[in-house]
C-alpha positions as CSV (number, residue, x, y, z in Angstrom):
1,M,-9.4,-1.7,-1.7
2,Q,-10.8,-4.4,-4.0
3,S,-9.3,-2.8,-7.1
4,A,-5.9,-2.9,-5.5
5,V,-6.3,-6.6,-4.8
6,K,-7.5,-7.2,-8.4
7,Q,-4.5,-5.2,-9.7
8,A,-2.1,-7.2,-7.5
9,A,-3.8,-10.5,-8.6
10,S,-3.6,-9.4,-12.3
11,F,0.1,-8.5,-11.9
12,Y,0.8,-11.8,-10.3
13,M,-1.0,-13.7,-13.0
14,N,0.9,-11.8,-15.7
15,D,4.2,-12.3,-13.8
16,N,3.4,-16.0,-13.6
17,K,2.7,-16.2,-17.3
18,R,5.9,-14.3,-18.0
19,K,7.9,-16.8,-15.9
20,K,6.3,-19.7,-17.7
21,I,7.1,-18.2,-21.1
22,I,10.7,-17.6,-20.1
23,Q,10.9,-21.1,-18.8
24,L,9.8,-22.4,-22.2
25,I,11.7,-20.0,-24.4
26,L,15.1,-20.1,-22.8
27,P,15.6,-23.9,-23.1
28,A,14.3,-23.8,-26.6
29,V,16.9,-21.1,-27.5
30,F,19.7,-23.1,-26.0
31,V,18.6,-26.3,-27.8
32,A,18.3,-24.4,-31.1
33,F,21.8,-22.8,-30.6
34,F,23.5,-26.1,-29.8
35,A,21.6,-27.9,-32.6
36,M,22.9,-25.2,-35.0
37,L,26.4,-25.7,-33.8
38,S,26.1,-29.4,-34.1
39,L,24.7,-29.2,-37.6
40,I,27.7,-27.2,-38.8
41,G,30.1,-29.5,-37.0
42,V,31.4,-27.1,-34.4
43,Y,29.7,-28.3,-31.3
44,K,31.0,-31.0,-29.0
45,C,29.4,-32.1,-25.7
46,P,31.0,-30.1,-22.9
47,L,31.2,-33.1,-20.6
48,D,32.9,-35.2,-23.3
49,A,35.3,-32.4,-24.3
50,F,36.3,-31.5,-20.8
51,L,36.4,-35.0,-19.1
52,G,36.6,-37.4,-22.0
53,I,33.4,-39.1,-20.7
54,P,30.3,-39.0,-22.8
55,C,27.0,-38.2,-21.0
56,P,24.0,-40.6,-21.0
57,T,22.3,-38.7,-23.8
58,C,25.4,-38.9,-26.0
59,G,24.4,-39.4,-29.6
60,L,20.9,-38.0,-29.1
61,T,21.4,-35.0,-31.4
62,R,23.0,-37.2,-34.1
63,A,20.1,-39.7,-33.7
64,V,17.5,-37.0,-34.1
65,R,19.4,-35.6,-37.1
66,A,19.6,-39.0,-38.7
67,A,15.9,-39.6,-38.1
68,L,15.0,-36.3,-39.7
69,H,17.0,-37.4,-42.7
70,G,15.0,-40.7,-42.8
71,D,17.8,-42.9,-41.7
72,M,16.1,-44.8,-38.8
73,A,18.8,-47.5,-38.5
74,M,21.5,-44.8,-38.0
75,A,19.2,-43.0,-35.5
76,F,18.9,-46.1,-33.4
77,Y,22.6,-46.7,-33.7
78,Y,23.4,-43.3,-32.3
79,H,20.9,-43.6,-29.4
80,P,18.4,-46.3,-29.0
81,L,16.1,-44.1,-26.9
82,W,15.9,-41.2,-29.4
83,P,12.1,-41.5,-29.8
84,V,11.5,-41.4,-26.0
85,I,13.4,-38.2,-25.3
86,P,11.4,-35.9,-27.7
87,V,8.1,-37.3,-26.3
88,A,9.3,-36.7,-22.8
89,V,10.3,-33.1,-23.7
90,L,6.9,-32.6,-25.4
91,L,5.1,-33.9,-22.2
92,L,7.3,-31.5,-20.1
93,I,6.3,-28.6,-22.3
94,L,2.6,-29.5,-22.0
95,Y,3.0,-29.8,-18.2
96,H,4.6,-26.3,-18.1
97,C,1.8,-24.9,-20.2
98,D,-0.8,-26.4,-17.9
99,V,-2.2,-28.5,-20.7
100,I,-1.7,-31.7,-18.7
101,H,-2.0,-31.9,-14.9
102,P,-0.3,-35.0,-13.5
103,S,0.0,-35.3,-9.7
104,A,3.4,-34.5,-8.2
105,R,3.8,-38.2,-7.5
106,V,3.2,-39.2,-11.1
107,F,5.5,-36.5,-12.4
108,R,8.3,-37.4,-10.0
109,N,7.9,-41.1,-10.8
110,A,7.9,-40.5,-14.5
111,C,11.1,-38.4,-14.2
112,I,12.8,-41.1,-12.1
113,F,11.7,-43.8,-14.6
114,L,13.1,-41.8,-17.5
115,A,16.4,-41.2,-15.7
116,V,16.7,-44.9,-14.9
117,I,16.0,-46.1,-18.4
118,V,18.5,-43.6,-19.8
119,G,21.1,-44.7,-17.3
120,V,20.5,-48.4,-17.9
121,C,20.7,-47.8,-21.7
122,F,24.0,-45.8,-21.2
123,F,25.4,-48.7,-19.1
124,I,24.4,-51.3,-21.7
125,R,25.9,-49.3,-24.5
126,H,29.2,-49.1,-22.6
127,L,29.1,-52.9,-22.0
128,Q,28.7,-53.4,-25.7
129,H,31.6,-51.0,-26.4
130,S,29.6,-48.8,-28.6
131,P,31.8,-46.3,-30.4
132,V,29.3,-43.6,-29.8
133,V,29.9,-43.6,-26.1
134,M,33.6,-44.5,-25.9
135,I,35.5,-43.0,-22.9
136,H,38.6,-41.3,-24.2
137,F,40.4,-39.5,-21.4
138,K,43.5,-38.7,-23.4
139,T,41.6,-36.3,-25.7
140,S,40.0,-34.4,-22.9
141,V,40.8,-30.9,-21.9
142,L,41.4,-32.1,-18.3
143,Y,44.0,-34.7,-19.4
144,R,45.7,-32.2,-21.6
145,L,45.9,-29.7,-18.6
146,Y,47.3,-32.5,-16.4
147,E,50.0,-33.2,-19.0
148,I,50.9,-29.5,-19.2
149,L,51.0,-29.1,-15.4
150,T,53.1,-32.3,-14.7
151,F,55.9,-31.2,-17.0
152,D,56.7,-34.7,-18.0
């Protein structure tokens, strides 16, 4: 009876490790895929392409790319919070790997804080009419579909 319990516990532990590995690898594969598309100039943000509205993290990939090339002024131009996001991702990975153990309250509050500062930054960038986050409905897929369907 005990060996069956040990086998079940071992399977659960292995299954739990598999889930954590998948949770870490899948997002990394998606990020790498979209980063490669961005580097060759093929990728455009789906939200921006479809609706003509940039997302709050708009410019982040370009900012990291500029920082990797040593152009810090351009990196901050593309997205002023570019150093914060990679640190947040690193902390999230460490949390998933059970390296750090914040309480649920601390984790939730950190996520809310990050979302608020990204949102406020996005709003300020719009108020300043940053060309990085310009809204352009007329180039969106949705607007083009509307034009086709209205037969004007």
